[in-house]
ROLO-837580 format. One record per residue (C-alpha): x, y, z; residue in three letters. Coordinates in steps of 0.5 Angstrom, whole numbers, padded with zeros to 4 digits, always signed. Layout:
XYZALA/...
This chain:
+0034-0045+0025MET/+0038-0040+0021SER/+0039-0037+0013ILE/+0044-0039+0010LYS/+0047-0035+0003SER/+0053-0034+0000LYS/+0049-0028-0004SER/+0048-0021-0001THR/+0042-0018-0003PHE/+0043-0012-0008THR/+0037-0007-0010PRO/+0033-0009-0018SER/+0033-0003-0022LYS/+0024-0002-0020THR/+0026-0001-0012VAL/+0031+0006-0014TYR/+0025+0008-0018ASN/+0020+0006-0013THR/+0025+0012-0009LEU/+0025+0016-0015TYR/+0017+0016-0016GLN/+0016+0017-0009ALA/+0020+0024-0008PHE/+0019+0027-0015ARG/+0013+0031-0013GLU/+0018+0035-0008TYR/+0024+0034-0012PHE/+0025+0042-0013VAL/+0022+0043-0005ALA/+0028+0039-0003ILE/+0033+0043-0007VAL/+0032+0049-0004VAL/+0031+0047+0003LEU/+0039+0042+0003LEU/+0042+0049+0000LEU/+0038+0053+0005PHE/+0040+0048+0011GLY/+0047+0048+0008PHE/+0048+0055+0008SER/+0045+0056+0015GLY/+0050+0052+0017ARG/+0056+0053+0014PHE/+0055+0060+0016LEU/+0056+0058+0023LEU/+0061+0054+0023LEU/+0065+0059+0018TYR/+0064+0065+0023ASN/+0067+0061+0029SER/+0074+0061+0024LYS/+0073+0068+0023ILE/+0073+0069+0031ILE/+0078+0065+0032ALA/+0083+0068+0026LYS/+0080+0075+0029THR/+0083+0073+0036LEU/+0090+0070+0034ASP/+0091+0076+0029GLN/+0089+0081+0035SER/+0095+0084+0039ASP/+0091+0087+0044VAL/+0084+0084+0046ILE/+0079+0090+0047THR/+0073+0090+0052HIS/+0070+0093+0045GLU/+0073+0087+0041LEU/+0070+0081+0045LEU/+0063+0086+0046GLN/+0063+0087+0038SER/+0065+0079+0037LEU/+0060+0077+0042VAL/+0055+0081+0038LEU/+0057+0078+0031LYS/+0056+0071+0034LEU/+0049+0072+0037ILE/+0046+0074+0031VAL/+0050+0069+0027VAL/+0047+0064+0032LEU/+0040+0066+0031THR/+0040+0066+0024LEU/+0043+0060+0023SER/+0037+0057+0028PHE/+0032+0060+0025ILE/+0035+0057+0017MET/+0036+0050+0021ALA/+0029+0050+0024THR/+0026+0051+0018PHE/+0030+0047+0014TYR/+0029+0041+0019ARG/+0021+0042+0020ILE/+0019+0042+0011PHE/+0024+0037+0009ILE/+0023+0033+0015SER/+0015+0033+0012ARG/+0017+0033+0005LEU/+0021+0026+0006SER/+0016+0023+0011SER/+0010+0025+0005TYR/+0014+0021+0000ALA/+0015+0015+0005ILE/+0008+0015+0006SER/+0006+0015-0001LYS/+0010+0008-0002ILE/+0006+0005+0003TYR/-0001+0008+0000ASP/+0001+0006-0006GLU/+0001-0001-0004THR/-0005-0001-0001THR/-0009+0000-0007TYR/-0005-0005-0011ARG/-0005-0010-0005VAL/-0013-0009-0003SER/-0014-0011-0011ARG/-0010-0017-0011PHE/-0013-0024-0013PRO/-0016-0028-0007LEU/-0010-0033-0009SER/-0004-0028-0007PHE/-0008-0029+0000PHE/-0009-0037-0001ASP/-0001-0037-0001HIS/+0002-0032+0003GLN/+0001-0033+0011PRO/-0002-0027+0014ALA/+0005-0025+0018GLY/+0008-0024+0011LYS/+0003-0019+0009ILE/+0003-0016+0016THR/+0011-0017+0017SER/+0011-0011+0010ARG/+0006-0006+0013PHE/+0010-0006+0020SER/+0017-0007+0020SER/+0019-0006+0013ASP/+0016+0000+0014TYR/+0017+0002+0019GLY/+0025+0001+0017ASN/+0024+0005+0011LEU/+0021+0010+0014PHE/+0026+0010+0020ARG/+0031+0011+0014LEU/+0027+0015+0009PHE/+0022+0019+0013GLY/+0024+0024+0018GLY/+0031+0022+0019PRO/+0033+0024+0012LEU/+0035+0032+0014ALA/+0039+0029+0020GLU/+0042+0026+0014PHE/+0043+0032+0010PHE/+0045+0035+0017SER/+0051+0030+0017ILE/+0053+0032+0010ILE/+0053+0039+0011PHE/+0057+0038+0017ASP/+0062+0034+0014VAL/+0062+0039+0007ILE/+0063+0045+0012SER/+0068+0042+0016ILE/+0073+0040+0011VAL/+0072+0047+0007ILE/+0074+0050+0013ILE/+0079+0045+0015THR/+0082+0046+0009ILE/+0082+0054+0009LEU/+0085+0055+0016ILE/+0091+0051+0013HIS/+0091+0045+0006PRO/+0095+0041+0010LEU/+0090+0039+0014PHE/+0086+0036+0008ILE/+0091+0030+0009ILE/+0089+0026+0015PRO/+0081+0028+0014LEU/+0082+0025+0006ALA/+0086+0019+0010LEU/+0080+0018+0015SER/+0076+0018+0010MET/+0078+0012+0006VAL/+0079+0009+0012CYS/+0072+0009+0014PHE/+0070+0007+0006TYR/+0074+0001+0007GLY/+0071+0000+0014ILE/+0063+0001+0012LEU/+0065-0004+0006LYS/+0069-0010+0010TYR/+0063-0010+0014ASN/+0057-0009+0010GLN/+0056-0016+0008ASP/+0055-0019+0014GLN/+0051-0013+0016LEU/+0047-0015+0011ARG/+0046-0021+0011GLN/+0045-0021+0019ALA/+0039-0015+0018ARG/+0036-0020+0011SER/+0035-0026+0016GLU/+0032-0021+0021VAL/+0027-0018+0015SER/+0025-0025+0014ILE/+0024-0029+0020LEU/+0020-0024+0023ARG/+0015-0025+0018ALA/+0014-0033+0021PRO/+0013-0031+0029SER/+0008-0026+0027VAL/+0004-0030+0023SER/+0004-0035+0028HIS/+0002-0031+0033PHE/-0003-0028+0030SER/-0006-0035+0028GLU/-0005-0036+0035THR/-0011-0029+0037VAL/-0015-0032+0032GLN/-0017-0038+0034GLY/-0016-0037+0041ALA/-0024-0040+0042THR/-0021-0046+0039ASN/-0014-0048+0042ILE/-0017-0047+0049LYS/-0022-0051+0046LEU/-0017-0057+0044ALA/-0012-0056+0051GLY/-0007-0054+0046SER/-0006-0047+0049SER/+0002-0050+0052ALA/+0004-0053+0045GLN/+0002-0046+0042PHE/+0006-0042+0046ILE/+0011-0046+0045ALA/+0013-0045+0038ARG/+0012-0038+0039PHE/+0017-0038+0044ASN/+0020-0042+0039HIS/+0020-0038+0033LEU/+0021-0031+0037ASP/+0027-0035+0040GLN/+0030-0035+0033ILE/+0028-0028+0031PHE/+0031-0026+0037VAL/+0038-0030+0036ASN/+0038-0026+0030ALA/+0037-0019+0032LYS/+0044-0021+0037LYS/+0047-0022+0031THR/+0046-0015+0028VAL/+0048-0012+0034PHE/+0054-0016+0034LYS/+0055-0014+0028ARG/+0054-0006+0029VAL/+0058-0007+0035PHE/+0063-0009+0031VAL/+0062-0003+0026PHE/+0062+0002+0030SER/+0068+0000+0035THR/+0073+0001+0028GLN/+0069+0007+0027LEU/+0070+0010+0035ASN/+0078+0007+0033ILE/+0079+0011+0027MET/+0075+0017+0029SER/+0081+0017+0035PHE/+0087+0016+0030CYS/+0083+0023+0026LEU/+0083+0026+0032PHE/+0091+0025+0034LEU/+0093+0026+0027LEU/+0090+0033+0027ASN/+0092+0035+0033GLY/+0100+0033+0032PHE/+0099+0037+0026LEU/+0096+0042+0029SER/+0102+0043+0034ILE/+0107+0043+0028TYR/+0104+0048+0024LEU/+0103+0053+0031MET/+0111+0051+0033ASN/+0112+0054+0026LYS/+0108+0060+0028ASN/+0103+0058+0021ILE/+0097+0058+0026ILE/+0095+0061+0033GLY/+0092+0058+0038ILE/+0085+0060+0037GLY/+0085+0057+0030GLN/+0088+0050+0034VAL/+0082+0050+0038SER/+0078+0051+0032ILE/+0081+0045+0028VAL/+0082+0040+0034LEU/+0074+0042+0036SER/+0072+0041+0028TYR/+0077+0034+0028THR/+0072+0032+0034PHE/+0066+0034+0030LEU/+0067+0032+0023ALA/+0069+0024+0026THR/+0062+0024+0030GLN/+0060+0027+0024ALA/+0062+0023+0019LEU/+0062+0016+0024GLN/+0054+0018+0024MET/+0054+0019+0016PHE/+0058+0012+0015PHE/+0053+0009+0020GLU/+0046+0012+0017TRP/+0049+0007+0010PHE/+0049+0001+0014SER/+0042+0002+0016GLN/+0041+0003+0009PHE/+0041-0004+0006ASP/+0036-0006+0012GLU/+0031+0000+0009ALA/+0032-0003+0002MET/+0031-0010+0004ILE/+0024-0006+0006GLY/+0023-0002-0001VAL/+0025-0008-0005GLN/+0019-0012-0001ARG/+0013-0007-0001MET/+0016-0006-0008ASP/+0014-0013-0011GLU/+0007-0012-0007TYR/+0007-0005-0012ILE/+0009-0010-0018ARG/+0005-0016-0018LEU/-0001-0015-0022PRO/-0008-0013-0019ILE/-0014-0018-0020GLU/-0017-0019-0028ASP/-0022-0012-0029GLY/-0020-0009-0023ALA/-0018-0001-0024LEU/-0012+0003-0020LEU/-0015+0009-0016PRO/-0013+0015-0021ALA/-0010+0018-0015TYR/-0005+0012-0015ALA/+0002+0016-0017GLN/+0007+0011-0019PHE/+0007+0009-0025LYS/+0007+0001-0027THR/+0003-0002-0032GLY/-0002-0003-0029GLN/-0010+0000-0031PRO/-0012+0006-0028GLN/-0019+0009-0027GLU/-0019+0016-0031SER/-0018+0022-0027LYS/-0024+0025-0031ASN/-0028+0019-0031ALA/-0035+0020-0028ALA/-0039+0018-0023SER/-0041+0010-0023LYS/-0048+0010-0026GLN/-0054+0007-0023GLU/-0055+0000-0024HIS/-0059-0001-0031SER/-0065-0006-0033GLU/-0061-0012-0031ILE/-0064-0018-0036ASN/-0059-0023-0034ASN/-0052-0026-0032LEU/-0050-0030-0037TYR/-0045-0036-0035ILE/-0041-0038-0041HIS/-0036-0045-0041ASP/-0033-0043-0035LEU/-0027-0047-0032SER/-0024-0045-0026LEU/-0018-0049-0022LYS/-0015-0046-0016TYR/-0007-0047-0018SER/-0003-0049-0024SER/-0003-0056-0021GLN/-0009-0057-0018ALA/-0015-0060-0021GLN/-0020-0056-0024PRO/-0027-0055-0019THR/-0031-0052-0025LEU/-0032-0055-0031LYS/-0034-0052-0038HIS/-0040-0050-0034LEU/-0046-0045-0038THR/-0051-0043-0034LEU/-0056-0037-0037ASN/-0060-0034-0030ILE/-0065-0029-0032GLN/-0067-0023-0029GLN/-0071-0024-0023GLY/-0071-0032-0022GLN/-0070-0036-0016LYS/-0064-0040-0018VAL/-0062-0046-0013GLY/-0056-0049-0013ILE/-0055-0056-0009ILE/-0048-0061-0010GLY/-0045-0066-0005LYS/-0040-0063+0000THR/-0033-0061-0005GLY/-0038-0062-0012SER/-0037-0054-0014GLY/-0042-0050-0011LYS/-0038-0045-0007SER/-0033-0045-0013SER/-0039-0043-0018LEU/-0040-0037-0013ILE/-0032-0035-0012SER/-0033-0036-0020ALA/-0039-0031-0021ILE/-0036-0026-0015MET/-0029-0027-0020LYS/-0025-0028-0014LEU/-0021-0033-0018TYR/-0019-0032-0025PRO/-0022-0037-0029TYR/-0018-0043-0034SER/-0023-0041-0040SER/-0030-0038-0042GLY/-0033-0032-0039SER/-0039-0029-0035ILE/-0043-0023-0037SER/-0049-0018-0035ILE/-0053-0016-0041ASN/-0047-0019-0045GLY/-0042-0014-0042ASN/-0036-0018-0042HIS/-0031-0012-0041SER/-0035-0008-0034MET/-0030-0006-0029ASP/-0028-0011-0023LEU/-0031-0006-0018GLU/-0037-0004-0022TYR/-0040-0011-0024TYR/-0038-0013-0016ARG/-0043-0008-0014SER/-0048-0011-0018HIS/-0048-0017-0012PHE/-0051-0017-0005ALA/-0048-0023-0002VAL/-0050-0027+0005VAL/-0046-0032+0007SER/-0044-0037+0013GLN/-0037-0032+0014ASP/-0040-0025+0016THR/-0035-0019+0016PHE/-0035-0016+0023PHE/-0030-0010+0026ILE/-0030-0007+0032GLN/-0035-0002+0033GLY/-0042+0000+0034SER/-0048-0004+0031LEU/-0049+0002+0026ARG/-0041+0003+0023GLU/-0041-0005+0022ASN/-0049-0005+0018ILE/-0046+0001+0014ASP/-0039+0000+0014LEU/-0038+0007+0010PHE/-0043+0011+0013ASN/-0047+0012+0006LEU/-0054+0012+0010TYR/-0058+0015+0015SER/-0060+0013+0022ASP/-0067+0013+0020GLU/-0065+0008+0013GLU/-0061+0004+0018VAL/-0066+0003+0023ILE/-0072+0001+0018GLU/-0068-0003+0015THR/-0066-0007+0022LEU/-0073-0007+0024ALA/-0075-0010+0017ARG/-0069-0016+0019VAL/-0073-0016+0027GLY/-0066-0014+0030ILE/-0068-0010+0036GLY/-0060-0008+0039LEU/-0059+0000+0039ASN/-0055+0003+0032LEU/-0050+0004+0038SER/-0049-0003+0040TYR/-0042-0005+0042ARG/-0040-0011+0037ILE/-0033-0014+0039HIS/-0028-0016+0034GLU/-0030-0022+0030ARG/-0036-0021+0032GLY/-0035-0025+0038VAL/-0042-0022+0043ASN/-0046-0023+0037LEU/-0050-0031+0036SER/-0050-0034+0029PHE/-0057-0032+0027GLY/-0055-0024+0029GLU/-0049-0024+0025LYS/-0053-0027+0019GLN/-0058-0023+0020LEU/-0053-0016+0020ILE/-0051-0020+0013SER/-0058-0019+0011LEU/-0059-0012+0013ALA/-0053-0010+0009ARG/-0057-0013+0004CYS/-0062-0009+0004LEU/-0058-0003+0004LEU/-0054-0003-0001LYS/-0060-0006-0006ASP/-0057-0010-0012ALA/-0060-0013-0017PRO/-0058-0019-0016PHE/-0057-0023-0009ILE/-0052-0029-0007ILE/-0054-0032+0000LEU/-0049-0038+0001ASP/-0051-0043+0007GLU/-0054-0037+0009ALA/-0058-0041+0013THR/-0053-0047+0016ALA/-0052-0048+0024ASN/-0057-0041+0025ILE/-0063-0042+0030ASP/-0071-0042+0026PRO/-0073-0036+0029ASP/-0067-0032+0024SER/-0068-0038+0019GLU/-0075-0036+0018ALA/-0073-0028+0018ILE/-0070-0030+0013LEU/-0074-0035+0009THR/-0080-0030+0009GLU/-0074-0024+0007THR/-0073-0028+0002MET/-0080-0028+0000GLU/-0082-0022+0001THR/-0077-0016+0001VAL/-0073-0020-0004LEU/-0078-0023-0010LYS/-0077-0019-0014ASN/-0069-0019-0014LYS/-0065-0025-0018THR/-0063-0029-0012GLN/-0057-0034-0011ILE/-0058-0039-0006ILE/-0054-0045-0005VAL/-0056-0049+0001ALA/-0056-0056+0004HIS/-0062-0056+0007ARG/-0067-0057+0001LEU/-0073-0054+0004VAL/-0069-0048+0003THR/-0069-0049-0004ILE/-0076-0052-0006GLU/-0079-0045-0008LYS/-0073-0044-0014CYS/-0075-0042-0021ASP/-0070-0047-0023LEU/-0065-0052-0019LEU/-0058-0053-0021VAL/-0055-0059-0019TRP/-0047-0059-0019ILE/-0043-0065-0020ASP/-0035-0065-0020GLN/-0035-0059-0022GLY/-0040-0058-0028ASP/-0048-0059-0029ILE/-0051-0065-0027LYS/-0058-0063-0027LYS/-0062-0056-0028MET/-0069-0055-0029GLY/-0075-0055-0024PRO/-0074-0055-0017ALA/-0078-0061-0016GLN/-0076-0064-0021GLU/-0069-0063-0020VAL/-0070-0066-0013LEU/-0073-0071-0014GLU/-0067-0073-0018ALA/-0062-0072-0012PHE/-0065-0075-0007ARG/-0066-0082-0011THR/-0058-0081-0012SER/-0057-0083-0005GLY/
C-alpha cells in the first residue's frame, strides 16, 4: 500500500495564523531574547577574530601579551556562556509554552465535538493527532527552536566576521548558500511527499492496535489472535516501509549537503592561501577563516536540514489546526481561557458560575426529527413529548425502533434535523448547563484505572463521607481505596451498574435517565436498582428505557415508539396491553 499523489503539502493560511496565535503572547520576550543570544554569540566569535589579528600584527609574542589575551578570552567566554545559557533556557521555555497552547486548544475543541464526529473518525486517527503530529510539531517548534535560532546566529556572525577579515570571502559563502538552497529545493518535494505518507500511514496501525487491545477478550474467544496480529504486522510494515523511504531521502539530502560543505571548505582554503601569499592576511586570520568555514558549513547544513523537517512539523500544525477549526456542538461554549480566535462561541471571562438548578416544570420535546447522517433515514420523526416534573416515564419499543435515539436526542448528542427540546421553556441554555440537569445510568459505564473513590467522584467534588453514604445506599460494600482496572474489567456487570447509580445519586440532577440499566444484571443488583428508583429517586423525573417490561409497569406515563415515532402514549397498563398484543 502506498499513497500516490502529484500534489505536495502546502500549509493553509490558518496554519500560520494558528502559529501566530500560539506565539503572540511571547513575541516581545522572544525578540529580546534573540537579541540577547545573538549578542553573546557574536561577542564570542568576534573576540576570536581580534585575538588572531593581534597575534598576526605582533612582531614579538611576549608572556604578558599571551596572558592578557587569555584573560580577555576567559572574560568573554564567561560572559558569552552566561548570555547563551540564559537565552537557551528562556527561549526554550517560552517556545514550549507556545506550542503547548496548540495542544490545549485542540483538546478544548475535541472534547466539544458532536458525537457524529467520533462515529466517523477512527480512534487511531484521533490518537495520531495528539501523539505523532504533536510530537513532530514539538520537536521542531518547541525546545529545539532555541537551537535553530542559535544556528542562525552562528551563520550571521560567521558571515560578518569572515567578510571583515577580507571581503573576497563573500564570494564562496554566497555561492555555497545558493547551492545549499538549490539542494533543498531539489529534494523538498520528495521529502514532503515521503513525510506526508508517513503521517497518513501511521493512523491505521495505531487504530488497529487500539481496537485489538479494547477487544482482546472477544478476539481470544473467537480464536482470531493470529489474524489480528497478522493484520497489525501488515499495517505496521506499510508504515515502516514509508519510514525507510524518508530515511533514504534524508540520507541523500544530507550527503549532498556534506559534499557542498566540503566544496566550500576547499574554496575558502584556496582563497586563504592566495591572500596569505599576497601578505593580505596572516596565519592567525587564516586559521580563523578555516575554523569558521567549518563551523559555517555545519551550521548551514543544520539550518537546511531543519528546514527540510519544517514541512513535517507544518503537517502536524495543519492536522491539529483542522481540529481547531471544526465546529463544536450546537449550544456548546469554549472555555473563557481559550485563546485562539475562530469565531466559535466562548464563555464570558466575567460570567458567574452556574447557578443551582431552579424548580423544574417540564422537559418539552417538540416536533423532533433526528438522523445520524445526511444520507440516512430519520430515526426520529416529528416526535412530540411533554414530560412533567416528578413523572416516571417509560420508553418501550422493539429493537431499532428509536428508543436509544430518543435518549441521544434528549442529551443533545447529535444535532436535530428539526424541532427543539427545552427545559422550562428555555431553548437557549448553553449545552454544558443543559446536560448538568441529567444523570444517566446506562449499560455502557465509563471507568478509569484508579480507586473506587476516583471512579465514583471523578472530579473530587464530594467529601469521603458523602461518597461512603452513597455507596451504602446502593449496597456497594467495597472500600474507597479498592483498585478498579482499566474499563472496569475486575467488576461484575451488576457492580458496574451500581457504581453508575452511585454517581447518579451524588450528582443529584433533576432528571434521571435509566437506559437499559437493568439489562444483563443479577437479581440482587436489579432489586437494589428497582428499590432506589421507587424510594430515593421517587421525587426525581425518571426516564426509563427497558426491555424487561416489569421494570416499567409502575411508570406514570408509558411511551411506545415504533419506527421513530410515538405509536401510543398513556397509562402504563393500557400501553403495555397494546404493545403485548401487537406481537
